[in-house]
C-alpha positions as CSV (number, residue, x, y, z in Angstrom):
1,V,0.0,0.0,0.0
2,S,1.5,3.3,-1.0
3,P,-0.2,6.5,0.3
4,D,0.3,8.5,-2.9
5,E,-1.5,5.9,-5.0
6,E,-4.9,7.2,-6.2
7,G,-7.9,5.8,-4.3
8,I,-5.9,3.7,-1.8
9,C,-7.4,5.5,1.2
10,S,-10.9,5.5,-0.1
11,G,-11.1,1.7,-0.3
12,K,-13.9,-0.1,1.7
13,Y,-11.5,-0.9,4.5
14,F,-10.4,2.7,5.1
15,T,-13.8,3.5,6.6
16,E,-15.0,3.0,10.2
17,A,-17.2,0.2,9.1
18,G,-14.3,-1.5,7.3
19,L,-12.1,-1.3,10.4
20,V,-14.9,-2.7,12.6
21,G,-15.4,-5.5,10.1
22,L,-11.7,-6.5,10.1
23,L,-11.5,-6.3,13.9
24,E,-14.6,-8.5,14.3
25,Q,-13.0,-11.0,11.9
26,A,-9.8,-10.9,13.9
27,A,-11.6,-11.6,17.1
28,A,-13.5,-14.5,15.6
29,S,-10.2,-16.0,14.3
30,F,-8.4,-15.6,17.6
31,S,-11.4,-17.3,19.3
32,M,-11.1,-20.3,16.9
33,A,-7.4,-20.5,17.5
34,G,-8.1,-20.7,21.3
35,M,-6.2,-17.4,21.9
36,Y,-8.9,-15.9,24.1
37,E,-6.5,-13.3,25.7
38,A,-6.0,-11.8,22.3
39,V,-9.8,-11.6,21.7
40,N,-9.9,-9.2,24.7
41,E,-7.2,-7.0,23.2
42,V,-9.1,-6.7,19.9
43,Y,-12.3,-5.8,21.6
44,K,-10.5,-3.1,23.6
45,V,-10.1,-1.3,20.2
46,L,-13.7,-2.0,19.1
47,I,-15.6,-1.1,22.3
48,P,-14.7,2.7,22.2
49,I,-16.0,2.9,18.6
50,H,-19.4,1.3,19.5
51,E,-19.5,3.5,22.7
52,A,-19.1,6.6,20.6
53,N,-21.9,5.5,18.3
54,R,-24.1,4.6,21.3
55,D,-24.6,1.2,19.8
56,A,-26.0,-0.8,22.7
57,K,-26.8,-3.8,20.6
58,K,-23.2,-4.3,19.3
59,L,-21.8,-3.6,22.8
60,S,-24.1,-6.3,24.3
61,T,-22.9,-8.8,21.7
62,I,-19.2,-7.9,22.4
63,H,-19.6,-8.2,26.2
64,G,-21.3,-11.6,25.7
65,K,-18.3,-12.8,23.6
66,L,-15.9,-11.4,26.1
67,Q,-17.6,-13.4,28.9
68,E,-17.4,-16.5,26.7
69,A,-13.6,-15.9,26.1
70,F,-12.8,-15.3,29.8
71,S,-14.9,-18.3,31.0
72,K,-13.0,-20.5,28.5
73,I,-9.7,-19.3,29.9
74,V,-10.9,-20.3,33.4
75,H,-12.4,-23.7,32.4
76,Q,-9.5,-24.8,30.1
77,D,-6.8,-24.0,32.7
78,G,-4.1,-26.6,32.3
79,K,-5.7,-28.1,29.2
80,R,-4.6,-25.6,26.6
81,M,-1.9,-26.5,24.1
82,F,-0.4,-24.0,21.7
83,G,2.3,-25.6,19.8
84,T,5.5,-27.6,19.7
85,Y,8.7,-26.1,18.3
86,F,11.6,-27.7,16.4
87,R,14.8,-26.4,15.1
88,V,15.6,-27.6,11.5
89,G,19.0,-27.1,9.9
90,F,19.7,-27.6,6.2
91,Y,23.1,-28.6,5.0
92,G,24.4,-29.3,1.5
93,T,24.7,-27.4,-1.8
94,K,21.6,-29.2,-3.1
95,F,19.5,-26.9,-0.9
96,G,20.8,-23.8,-2.7
97,D,19.9,-20.7,-0.7
98,L,18.8,-22.9,2.2
99,D,22.3,-24.4,2.7
100,E,23.5,-23.8,6.3
101,Q,20.2,-22.0,7.1
102,E,18.4,-22.8,10.4
103,F,14.7,-22.4,11.0
104,V,12.4,-22.8,13.9
105,Y,9.2,-24.7,12.9
106,K,6.0,-24.4,14.8
107,E,4.0,-27.6,14.8
108,P,0.5,-28.5,16.1
109,A,0.2,-29.0,19.9
110,I,1.5,-32.5,20.5
111,T,3.8,-33.3,17.6
112,K,6.5,-35.9,18.2
113,L,10.0,-35.6,16.8
114,A,9.4,-38.7,14.7
115,E,6.3,-37.1,13.0
116,I,8.0,-33.9,11.8
117,S,11.1,-36.0,10.9
118,H,9.0,-38.4,8.8
119,R,7.2,-35.5,7.1
120,L,10.4,-33.5,6.1
121,E,12.1,-36.7,5.0
122,G,9.2,-37.5,2.7
123,F,9.0,-34.0,1.3
124,Y,12.7,-33.5,0.6
125,G,13.2,-37.2,-0.2
126,E,10.7,-36.8,-3.1
127,R,12.5,-33.6,-4.2
128,F,16.1,-34.9,-4.2
129,G,15.7,-38.7,-4.1
130,E,15.6,-40.7,-1.0
131,D,19.2,-42.0,-1.4
132,V,20.4,-38.4,-1.5
133,L,18.7,-37.1,1.6
134,E,20.0,-37.9,5.1
135,V,18.7,-37.0,8.5
136,I,21.4,-36.2,11.1
137,K,20.3,-38.0,14.2
138,D,22.1,-36.1,16.9
139,S,21.9,-32.4,17.8
140,N,25.7,-31.7,17.9
141,P,27.2,-28.9,15.9
142,V,27.5,-30.0,12.2
143,D,31.0,-30.1,10.7
144,K,30.6,-29.3,7.0
145,C,33.9,-31.0,6.1
146,K,32.7,-34.4,7.2
147,L,29.5,-34.3,5.0
148,D,29.3,-35.9,1.6
149,P,29.0,-32.9,-0.9
150,N,26.6,-34.9,-3.1
151,K,24.1,-35.4,-0.3
152,A,21.4,-33.2,1.3
153,Y,21.4,-33.2,5.1
154,I,18.6,-32.2,7.5
155,Q,19.1,-31.9,11.3
156,I,15.9,-31.7,13.5
157,T,16.0,-30.9,17.2
158,Y,13.1,-30.4,19.6
159,V,13.4,-26.9,21.2
160,E,11.6,-25.1,24.0
161,P,10.8,-21.4,24.4
162,Y,13.5,-19.7,26.4
163,F,13.0,-16.8,28.8
164,D,15.5,-14.8,31.0
165,T,14.7,-14.6,34.7
166,Y,13.5,-11.0,34.4
167,E,11.0,-12.0,31.7
168,M,9.3,-14.6,34.0
169,K,7.9,-11.7,36.0
170,D,5.6,-10.8,33.1
171,R,5.1,-14.2,31.7
172,I,3.0,-15.7,34.4
173,T,0.2,-17.6,32.6
174,Y,0.4,-20.4,30.2
175,F,-0.7,-18.1,27.4
176,D,2.1,-15.6,28.3
177,K,4.7,-18.4,28.0
178,N,3.4,-19.4,24.6
179,Y,2.8,-16.0,22.9
180,N,5.3,-13.6,21.3
181,L,8.1,-16.1,21.3
182,R,11.4,-15.2,19.7
183,R,14.0,-17.2,21.7
184,F,14.3,-21.0,21.9
185,M,16.7,-23.4,23.6
186,Y,17.9,-26.9,23.3
187,C,20.5,-28.8,25.4
188,T,23.2,-31.2,24.2
189,P,25.0,-33.4,26.7
190,F,28.7,-34.0,26.0
191,T,31.9,-35.1,27.6
192,L,35.4,-33.8,26.8
193,D,36.4,-37.2,25.2
194,G,33.6,-37.0,22.6
195,R,30.9,-39.3,24.2
196,A,27.5,-37.8,24.9
197,H,27.1,-39.3,28.4
198,G,29.7,-40.1,31.0
199,E,30.4,-40.3,34.7
200,L,28.9,-37.6,36.9
201,H,32.1,-35.7,37.3
202,E,32.8,-35.5,33.5
203,Q,29.3,-34.7,32.2
204,F,29.1,-31.3,30.5
205,K,26.1,-29.7,28.9
206,R,25.8,-27.3,26.0
207,K,22.8,-25.0,26.0
208,T,22.1,-23.4,22.6
209,I,19.8,-20.4,22.5
210,L,18.3,-19.4,19.1
211,T,16.7,-16.1,18.3
212,T,14.3,-15.9,15.3
213,S,13.7,-12.9,13.0
214,H,10.0,-12.6,14.0
215,A,8.0,-13.7,17.0
216,F,5.6,-16.7,17.1
217,P,2.7,-17.0,16.4
218,Y,3.4,-15.7,12.9
219,I,1.8,-15.8,9.5
220,K,4.3,-18.5,8.5
221,T,4.9,-21.7,10.5
222,R,8.6,-21.5,10.1
223,I,10.9,-18.5,10.9
224,N,14.6,-18.3,10.2
225,V,17.1,-18.1,13.0
226,I,19.1,-14.9,13.0
227,H,21.2,-15.3,16.2
228,K,22.7,-18.2,18.1
229,E,24.5,-18.2,21.4
230,E,25.9,-21.1,23.4
231,I,26.4,-21.6,27.1
232,I,28.6,-24.4,28.4
233,L,27.7,-25.9,31.8
234,T,30.5,-27.6,33.8
235,P,29.7,-30.9,35.5
236,I,29.0,-29.2,38.9
237,E,26.6,-26.8,37.1
238,V,24.9,-29.7,35.3
239,A,24.5,-31.5,38.7
240,I,23.1,-28.4,40.4
241,E,20.6,-27.8,37.5
242,D,19.4,-31.4,37.6
243,M,18.9,-31.1,41.4
244,Q,17.0,-27.8,41.0
245,K,14.8,-29.4,38.3
246,K,14.0,-32.4,40.6
247,T,13.2,-30.1,43.5
248,Q,10.8,-28.2,41.3
249,E,9.2,-31.4,40.2
250,L,8.8,-32.5,43.8
251,A,7.3,-29.2,44.8
252,F,4.9,-29.4,41.9
253,A,3.9,-33.0,42.7
254,T,3.4,-32.3,46.5
255,H,1.4,-29.1,46.0
256,Q,-1.0,-30.4,43.3
257,D,-4.6,-29.8,44.0
258,P,-6.3,-32.4,44.1
259,A,-3.3,-34.5,45.2
260,D,-2.0,-37.0,42.7
261,P,-0.2,-39.9,44.5
262,K,0.8,-41.6,41.2
263,M,2.6,-38.4,40.1
264,L,4.4,-38.0,43.4
265,Q,5.4,-41.7,43.4
266,M,7.0,-41.3,40.0
267,V,8.9,-38.2,40.9
268,L,10.1,-39.8,44.2
269,Q,11.3,-42.9,42.4
270,G,13.2,-40.8,39.9
271,S,14.8,-38.8,42.7
272,V,15.6,-41.7,45.0
273,G,16.5,-44.4,42.4
274,T,20.2,-43.8,42.5
275,T,20.8,-46.2,39.5
276,V,19.3,-43.6,37.2
277,N,22.1,-41.1,36.2
278,Q,23.9,-42.1,39.4
């Protein structure tokens, strides 16, 4: 849209009714997507317009829809699922511009790694030939020198949204933690001699934090990664983090309402069973 073009601002959407129509459509779409908090934001823009027009009928409809949205937030507490995220890296000259590019893919709520792996394998396998395409099974940094130049490689890793401690003050609800996401993290265990897992005193961990060019949810379901940083945890830090995680799990299991003895039993067994990860 360029402002100096003739007739642009006299289109049907550049009227009050046009704006109202678009906002109503947006609210309906957010409602279908289960993003009820965003429905409220859209209506915050709409309500003053109807108030200025003294349109009680429209206001009554909107407040009815708002009540629906808020009661859904209350009733679906703990049952809402917004998406699963994966990092996908492309390696090999066969990919052209995509070579060495990384993306974060947003998949429907409960997508397993095997599902997205199977889908991408099928898609690129058809394009290049199944004998040419290879999926890298681990999430270690890829060394281009060791790859076959005649093949196309895909590396897929499950990632989770990442927040700094200060961000957690504002990201309180489940919706807050799944909306406007730009940073994702995955962990890779390693030892100095090249094995992934080792004794407690030699177990290191690499945390990789990816930043995407736009925030999810977005118009597209994949966004390219524009920044990458790595944090290396020493064995003592790995052990401390594991203990903190276990403590959180225990606290969660003991404070559940209503109490869930099965859950508590599982967490306790995992904490006390010394054979697991020593």
